[in-house]
C-alpha positions, 0 to 999 in steps of 0.5 A: 617298387609298387606297380600301378596295378597294385597301387590302384587296388590298394587305394580301393582296399582290394585284394590283389585280385577280386573274387571269382564269381561262383558257378556250378560244376557238373556232377560226377567229377567230370573234367575238361581240358582248358588253358589256364594262367599261372603267372607272367608267360606261364600258361598250362593246359589243365584238367578243370571241372566242366561248368554246369547251368548256374543261372536259369538263363545260362547255356553250356556250350561244347566248344568246337573252335577257339583261338588266340588273339593279340589281346591275349598276349597282354594277359600272357605277359601279365599286363592286364589287372586282376588276374588270378592263378588258375583263370581260364583264358580265351574270349573268342570261341564257338560250339554246339549247345550242350545244355540250356537253363530252364528260362532258355526258350529259343535255343536247344541242345545240338544247335551250332552257335558262335558266342560274343566275347562280351557278356551282355544282359540284353536289358540295360539301356546300352544292350537295347541299342545293341551296344553289347560291349557297354552293358551295365550289368555284367561286370562287377569290377570296382577297379575298372569303375575307379580307373575309367569312371564306369564299367563296361561289359563282362568278357570271357577269359579276360581277368577279373578286371572284366568280371572274372568269367571263365574263358573259351580256350576250353572244351566247355564254357558257361555262357550267361544270358545265353539267348542274348550272347549266342548267335545260331550259325546256319548249316552252310556256314562252316566253323572256320567262317563263323568263329571270328564273328565272336571278336575279330570280324566285328572288331575290325568292322567297328573300327572302320565304321566308327572312325568314319571311313568313306569312299576315296579316303586314304587310310593308314593301319598300324599293326597287321595282325588279324584285326589290322588285316581285316580292318584293311579289307573292310576299308577297301570294301567301304571304298578307301582309295588307298590303304597303307599298312605299318608293321615290321614282321615280314610275313605280315607285310607280305600278306598285306602287299598280296592284298594290294596294300602299300606297306611301311616296315618300321624296322627300316623306316624308323620315322614312320610319319615322315615315310607316310608323308613321302607316300601321301604328302597331304597326310592320311584321311584316317589312321587306325591304331590296331597295334599293341601298347606293350612293346615300346620302341624308344629307351624312355618308354622302355624305362617307364614300362620297366619301372611301372611308371606307365602301363601303356605306350603312346608311340603309335598314337603319336605317329598317327597324329603326325601322319594324318592331315589337318582335321584327320581322324584317328581311331583306336581299336588297339586294346589299351588298358591304362595310362601312358606318358608323353602323349602329343596332345598338342597335335590333337588340339592344334591340327583339329584331329578327331581322336576316336576311342572305338572302344571294345566293339559291340559285337551284337550291333554287327554280327548278324550283318556281317554274317548275312550280308558279307560271309554268306554271299561270299563278299568277305571270306574270313578264312584268309586270316587262318594260317594254322590249325592245332589241337587244344592240347597245344595251346600253352606252346601256341602262346609262346610261338605267338608271342615271338611272332614265329612261323608265319602265324596270323590266326589259328583255328584251335580244335577240340575233340568235338570239332569237325574236320577242316573245311576245304582250303583251310589249314590241316591240323598240325602240332606246334612241335612240328613247326620247328622242322625244316619243312616249308609247309609247316614252318610258314603259313600252312595252306594259304588260299 
């Protein structure tokens, strides 16, 4: 059966994947380590050419910290359109400026920077409002235009559906519009504190801001990965009176409870909305979907996914519709990508639910505020999500572990040869193969703070 992805591409007259944008490589044949995609559940650390300045406003960043996100699993599982074999993955990274293009005036080699996961031009109407994820000029995907009616910004390491830019799970990255997409990190802020300004921190902050969480609200958060846990923390900082976390992974639920959340284990309470109504009879003020679309619970959605009759699953959203009170708000920060069946649209209309597609978080709108008002003063310490630290050479094995949700894995700091030593209180470097030992310091969550 023809897949939805192939059907869309055939309708547009496209090849199975769009052409990789050209970029120059460093003279002399120098190579770097990078994590590349070769098919479903098939990623490898390869020797790839080091990118060089291609456009006058480019910056080349030598990576000192990168990571893996829950949304990367959609790529790993072949669920994102327009992937090509050999694509370098990774959208959340930071490093030291290695080279700058001739038009770059405000950045110099040697500066530490964090890079936003989206690539903004800085000049279109959206960029002028700091809505960097909505940039009109950096993503050439006609497939996204067809599916969504418009194109968002280009992303690093997230397929040709988002522009085909090489990603940050590598030792070097070419950053287009470098002055726009790099944020200088002050010396007193360590890499472990700054790295997640690239994605997780603005994404979780945006979910809370955009869905309108306010003082006294009762919040439900579906999915307690790094984004969900940060959503919960931001909601409490914003004055939520109660936060309920929904997941089934024991170590995630345990960490949420340590943070003061009530929890619902959906492997025990299969009717999640009913359980939430037992805890909050009137229903939630706000529900935020930070879960995943690619793991169906029910037989009908498992069949639909297997037959490519839908790309995404609506079960989590339907739970949120039943769990919120009348006129409640539902925010979608989970990375849905395509089409779903069985959405309870009647509940949205009849209950007057405010359904808010948060979109990809506009990193540029928030990252300076988060850095200056929360991280530097110590009001939000992002290192609470770091459970492991591994070398880049282990990234292929890391994907396998993350996909299986093993070893107490929440968020990892991936180091390169250019990385500094771990900051105090954060996990020390281990190897993925070591996690299988019967050693509690390795098989669980590293050095928790």
